[in-house]
Backbone as CSV, one residue per row, in Angstrom:
resi,resn,N_x,N_y,N_z,CA_x,CA_y,CA_z,C_x,C_y,C_z
1,UNK,29.362,-11.112,-7.183,28.408,-12.031,-7.590,26.945,-11.440,-7.544
2,UNK,26.182,-11.473,-8.560,24.849,-11.065,-8.656,23.984,-12.123,-8.525
3,UNK,22.853,-11.563,-7.419,21.962,-12.350,-7.055,20.553,-11.871,-7.201
4,UNK,19.560,-12.367,-8.002,18.139,-11.712,-7.930,17.372,-12.427,-6.818
5,UNK,16.466,-11.482,-6.369,15.709,-11.719,-5.142,14.254,-11.255,-5.417
6,UNK,13.456,-12.000,-5.177,11.877,-11.712,-5.194,11.261,-12.212,-4.032
7,UNK,11.304,-11.455,-2.743,11.002,-11.773,-1.614,9.803,-10.677,-1.078
8,UNK,8.726,-10.937,-0.417,7.864,-10.156,0.406,7.719,-10.545,1.598
9,UNK,7.922,-9.937,2.857,7.878,-10.503,4.123,6.671,-9.558,4.693
10,UNK,5.482,-10.022,5.191,4.485,-9.316,5.649,3.974,-9.852,7.189
11,UNK,3.981,-8.855,7.893,3.453,-9.111,9.329,2.291,-8.189,9.893
12,UNK,1.113,-8.740,9.630,0.088,-7.803,10.106,-1.170,-8.816,10.631
13,UNK,-2.262,-8.173,10.395,-3.690,-8.521,10.684,-4.236,-8.741,9.442
14,UNK,-5.277,-9.848,9.419,-6.151,-10.016,8.670,-7.353,-8.920,8.462
15,UNK,-7.521,-8.093,7.415,-8.649,-6.811,7.432,-10.129,-7.568,7.368
16,UNK,-10.184,-8.871,6.802,-11.481,-9.545,6.653,-11.246,-11.060,6.733
17,UNK,-12.152,-11.997,6.626,-12.003,-13.273,6.670,-11.497,-13.627,5.259
18,UNK,-10.595,-14.593,5.034,-10.009,-15.109,3.840,-11.304,-15.643,2.662
19,UNK,-11.037,-15.414,1.512,-12.045,-15.948,0.760,-11.384,-17.280,0.004
20,UNK,-12.174,-18.124,-0.329,-11.799,-19.406,-0.813,-12.438,-19.451,-2.157
21,UNK,-11.759,-19.406,-3.218,-12.151,-19.489,-4.711,-11.964,-21.042,-5.264
22,UNK,-12.610,-21.560,-5.843,-12.271,-23.045,-6.458,-12.345,-22.695,-8.044
23,UNK,-11.699,-23.178,-8.867,-11.709,-22.919,-10.257,-12.270,-24.435,-11.153
24,UNK,-12.866,-24.160,-12.242,-13.081,-25.007,-12.999,-12.093,-26.340,-13.122
25,UNK,-10.950,-25.848,-13.147,-9.853,-26.679,-13.205,-9.322,-27.621,-12.197
26,UNK,-9.888,-27.391,-11.065,-9.652,-28.147,-9.787,-8.770,-27.347,-8.787
27,UNK,-8.077,-26.199,-9.211,-7.306,-25.436,-8.330,-8.031,-24.511,-7.696
28,UNK,-7.611,-24.280,-6.324,-8.328,-23.250,-5.494,-7.151,-22.334,-5.120
29,UNK,-7.750,-21.170,-4.608,-6.926,-20.174,-4.050,-7.941,-19.336,-2.815
30,UNK,-6.890,-19.164,-1.974,-7.323,-18.346,-0.893,-6.798,-16.590,-1.097
31,UNK,-7.823,-15.911,-1.036,-7.306,-14.376,-1.075,-7.724,-13.899,0.387
32,UNK,-6.594,-13.221,0.674,-6.649,-12.338,2.140,-6.117,-10.964,2.049
33,UNK,-6.658,-10.311,2.674,-6.314,-8.892,2.991,-5.356,-8.741,3.958
34,UNK,-3.882,-8.329,4.025,-3.198,-8.139,5.074,-3.055,-6.713,5.445
35,UNK,-3.284,-6.218,6.520,-3.127,-4.962,7.245,-1.938,-4.662,7.681
36,UNK,-0.996,-3.902,7.151,0.080,-3.615,7.761,0.368,-2.148,8.184
37,UNK,0.400,-1.636,9.115,0.847,-0.714,9.968,2.107,-0.342,10.030
38,UNK,2.660,0.848,9.523,3.934,1.669,9.876,4.017,2.969,10.184
39,UNK,5.220,3.349,10.920,5.149,4.547,11.504,6.431,5.580,10.986
40,UNK,7.216,4.849,10.499,8.489,5.364,9.709,8.494,5.302,8.196
41,UNK,8.793,6.054,7.316,9.211,7.501,7.675,8.059,8.407,8.014
42,UNK,6.618,7.863,7.973,5.319,8.504,8.306,4.368,7.660,8.455
43,UNK,3.326,7.693,9.278,2.464,6.889,9.592,1.645,6.611,8.302
44,UNK,1.402,5.134,8.227,0.329,4.740,7.239,-0.054,3.384,7.293
45,UNK,-1.171,3.048,6.711,-1.890,1.672,6.876,-1.935,1.272,5.380
46,UNK,-1.279,0.253,5.137,-1.498,-0.617,3.790,-2.345,-1.851,3.948
47,UNK,-3.291,-2.016,3.121,-3.913,-3.276,2.930,-3.311,-4.000,1.831
48,UNK,-2.904,-5.154,1.986,-2.049,-5.817,0.763,-2.795,-7.063,0.804
49,UNK,-3.572,-7.242,-0.468,-4.194,-8.543,-1.156,-2.881,-9.643,-1.228
50,UNK,-3.245,-10.666,-0.476,-2.207,-11.867,-0.710,-2.913,-13.172,-1.091
51,UNK,-2.420,-13.927,-2.225,-3.168,-15.185,-2.444,-2.323,-16.460,-2.192
52,UNK,-2.881,-17.577,-1.851,-2.328,-18.598,-1.501,-3.134,-19.743,-2.325
53,UNK,-2.249,-20.263,-3.371,-2.799,-21.502,-4.172,-3.022,-22.772,-3.405
54,UNK,-3.823,-23.414,-4.031,-4.308,-24.838,-3.384,-3.912,-25.178,-2.160
55,UNK,-4.696,-24.450,-0.967,-4.308,-24.591,0.497,-5.184,-26.023,0.436
56,UNK,-4.627,-26.754,1.615,-5.243,-27.992,2.420,-6.607,-27.506,2.929
57,UNK,-7.568,-28.456,2.686,-9.167,-28.156,3.388,-9.028,-27.779,4.838
58,UNK,-7.897,-28.419,5.527,-7.974,-28.086,7.089,-7.028,-26.904,7.338
59,UNK,-6.505,-26.344,6.417,-5.555,-25.058,6.867,-6.127,-24.364,7.833
60,UNK,-5.399,-23.869,8.966,-6.026,-22.850,9.893,-6.423,-21.432,9.302
61,UNK,-5.664,-21.208,8.198,-5.984,-19.641,7.600,-7.538,-19.509,6.875
62,UNK,-8.022,-20.900,6.436,-9.437,-20.971,6.122,-10.379,-20.693,7.239
63,UNK,-10.096,-20.735,8.567,-10.988,-20.419,9.634,-10.613,-19.246,10.208
64,UNK,-9.579,-18.376,9.800,-9.041,-17.379,10.543,-10.359,-16.015,10.437
65,UNK,-10.489,-15.303,11.423,-11.375,-14.410,11.413,-10.594,-12.987,11.191
66,UNK,-11.321,-11.841,10.673,-10.760,-10.551,10.785,-9.877,-10.136,11.978
67,UNK,-8.862,-9.647,12.128,-8.159,-9.213,13.045,-6.982,-10.205,13.584
68,UNK,-7.227,-11.432,12.917,-6.131,-12.395,13.389,-4.742,-12.029,13.124
69,UNK,-3.595,-12.359,13.467,-2.306,-12.068,13.163,-1.538,-12.805,12.168
70,UNK,-0.997,-12.384,11.168,-0.434,-13.455,10.109,0.934,-12.925,9.987
71,UNK,1.645,-13.884,9.567,3.059,-13.685,9.107,3.383,-14.542,7.650
72,UNK,3.715,-13.672,6.601,3.554,-14.186,5.151,4.920,-14.090,4.528
73,UNK,5.357,-15.040,3.876,6.747,-14.979,3.223,6.069,-15.355,1.754
74,UNK,6.349,-14.113,1.016,5.848,-14.392,-0.358,6.603,-13.784,-1.606
75,UNK,6.273,-13.687,-2.737,7.016,-13.147,-3.954,5.928,-12.222,-4.662
76,UNK,6.306,-11.560,-5.726,5.381,-10.833,-6.388,5.637,-11.470,-7.642
77,UNK,4.484,-11.494,-8.202,4.191,-12.269,-9.768,3.347,-11.426,-10.405
78,UNK,3.520,-11.619,-11.873,2.845,-11.051,-12.930,1.859,-11.959,-13.633
79,UNK,0.822,-11.890,-13.435,-0.222,-12.887,-13.950,-0.918,-12.258,-15.314
80,UNK,-0.908,-12.954,-16.406,-1.357,-12.560,-17.455,-2.677,-13.370,-17.877
81,UNK,-3.682,-12.697,-18.592,-4.869,-13.468,-19.090,-5.452,-12.573,-20.349
82,UNK,-6.453,-13.395,-21.046,-7.185,-12.667,-22.171,-8.696,-12.427,-21.679
83,UNK,-9.110,-11.296,-21.776,-10.569,-11.111,-21.651,-10.932,-10.314,-22.763
84,UNK,-12.421,-10.499,-23.288,-12.851,-9.811,-24.142,-11.782,-9.151,-25.214
85,UNK,-10.964,-10.177,-25.773,-9.872,-10.295,-26.925,-8.636,-9.226,-26.464
86,UNK,-8.975,-8.646,-25.301,-7.580,-7.947,-24.732,-6.691,-8.799,-23.863
87,UNK,-5.353,-8.375,-23.838,-4.558,-9.216,-22.962,-4.268,-8.269,-21.895
88,UNK,-4.271,-8.754,-20.466,-4.300,-8.015,-19.494,-3.331,-8.872,-18.379
89,UNK,-2.988,-7.906,-17.473,-1.991,-8.433,-16.550,-2.192,-7.789,-15.103
90,UNK,-1.845,-8.375,-14.129,-1.664,-7.991,-12.887,-0.752,-8.181,-12.101
91,UNK,-0.260,-7.539,-11.234,0.707,-7.903,-10.205,0.227,-8.468,-9.043
92,UNK,0.761,-9.608,-8.629,0.140,-10.337,-7.406,1.147,-10.642,-6.382
93,UNK,0.773,-10.451,-5.004,1.700,-10.865,-3.876,1.065,-12.475,-3.555
94,UNK,1.777,-13.397,-3.860,1.757,-14.854,-3.822,2.308,-15.554,-2.766
95,UNK,1.745,-15.932,-1.650,2.417,-16.540,-0.517,3.138,-17.898,-0.602
96,UNK,4.184,-18.005,-0.064,4.813,-19.565,-0.176,4.560,-19.840,1.085
97,UNK,4.466,-19.324,2.204,4.127,-19.591,3.642,3.538,-18.572,4.150
98,UNK,2.637,-19.151,5.068,1.662,-18.245,5.961,1.715,-18.786,7.342
99,UNK,1.899,-18.160,8.468,1.642,-18.583,9.741,0.815,-17.810,10.126
100,UNK,-0.397,-18.471,10.806,-1.589,-17.765,11.457,-1.308,-18.108,12.934
101,UNK,-1.631,-16.717,13.856,-1.656,-16.869,15.206,-2.953,-17.644,15.648
102,UNK,-2.934,-18.447,16.290,-4.079,-19.560,16.556,-4.419,-18.786,17.769
103,UNK,-5.923,-18.846,17.928,-6.764,-18.282,18.932,-7.599,-19.678,19.516
104,UNK,-8.308,-19.254,20.443,-9.192,-20.099,21.382,-9.989,-20.986,20.191
105,UNK,-10.425,-20.593,19.363,-11.195,-21.081,18.236,-10.316,-21.946,17.397
106,UNK,-9.209,-21.544,17.151,-8.610,-22.354,16.258,-7.676,-23.473,16.980
107,UNK,-7.317,-23.254,18.235,-6.267,-24.224,18.612,-6.093,-23.807,19.902
108,UNK,-4.745,-24.098,20.448,-4.264,-24.316,21.753,-3.544,-22.961,22.040
109,UNK,-3.356,-21.909,21.259,-2.801,-20.862,21.463,-1.178,-20.830,21.070
110,UNK,-0.665,-22.160,20.295,0.565,-22.185,19.835,0.082,-21.574,18.316
111,UNK,1.212,-21.068,17.444,1.007,-20.594,16.087,0.778,-21.789,15.511
112,UNK,-0.284,-21.495,14.656,-0.431,-22.596,13.740,0.145,-22.360,12.242
113,UNK,0.499,-23.306,11.250,1.522,-23.013,10.382,0.555,-23.535,9.073
114,UNK,0.614,-22.480,8.266,-0.079,-22.823,6.840,1.112,-22.852,5.741
115,UNK,1.461,-23.794,4.741,2.318,-23.691,4.049,2.244,-24.157,2.597
116,UNK,2.463,-23.373,1.838,2.274,-23.439,0.387,3.424,-23.104,-0.555
117,UNK,3.745,-23.954,-1.606,4.639,-23.484,-2.472,3.781,-22.762,-3.783
118,UNK,4.119,-21.546,-4.197,3.565,-20.935,-5.326,3.572,-21.546,-6.613
119,UNK,2.490,-21.702,-7.369,2.923,-22.307,-8.609,3.162,-21.435,-9.736
């Protein structure tokens, strides 16, 4: 049986506070940079841009600070658009589910959850 799968799982820390963008269409997205450190097969640090479409206004992710631990379940998607009469594309890591570690500023110390389905 053949099964296609497009799953990206990230566990790391925010490199910077998330950025909220709202478009003329009314859609919005949060862009966050997730820092992931690995030691095998060699030491490296990757900073992965992750987007979350149409978050709720009260999602804990919007109030998260740099250094906050996050767990994200995502997929890789290619987005196409036209600019200056040229067809462009980009691969994006799009979150389906993000859990944000709660801090004293965000809540009670129990992990707060942010969930969204990608469009």
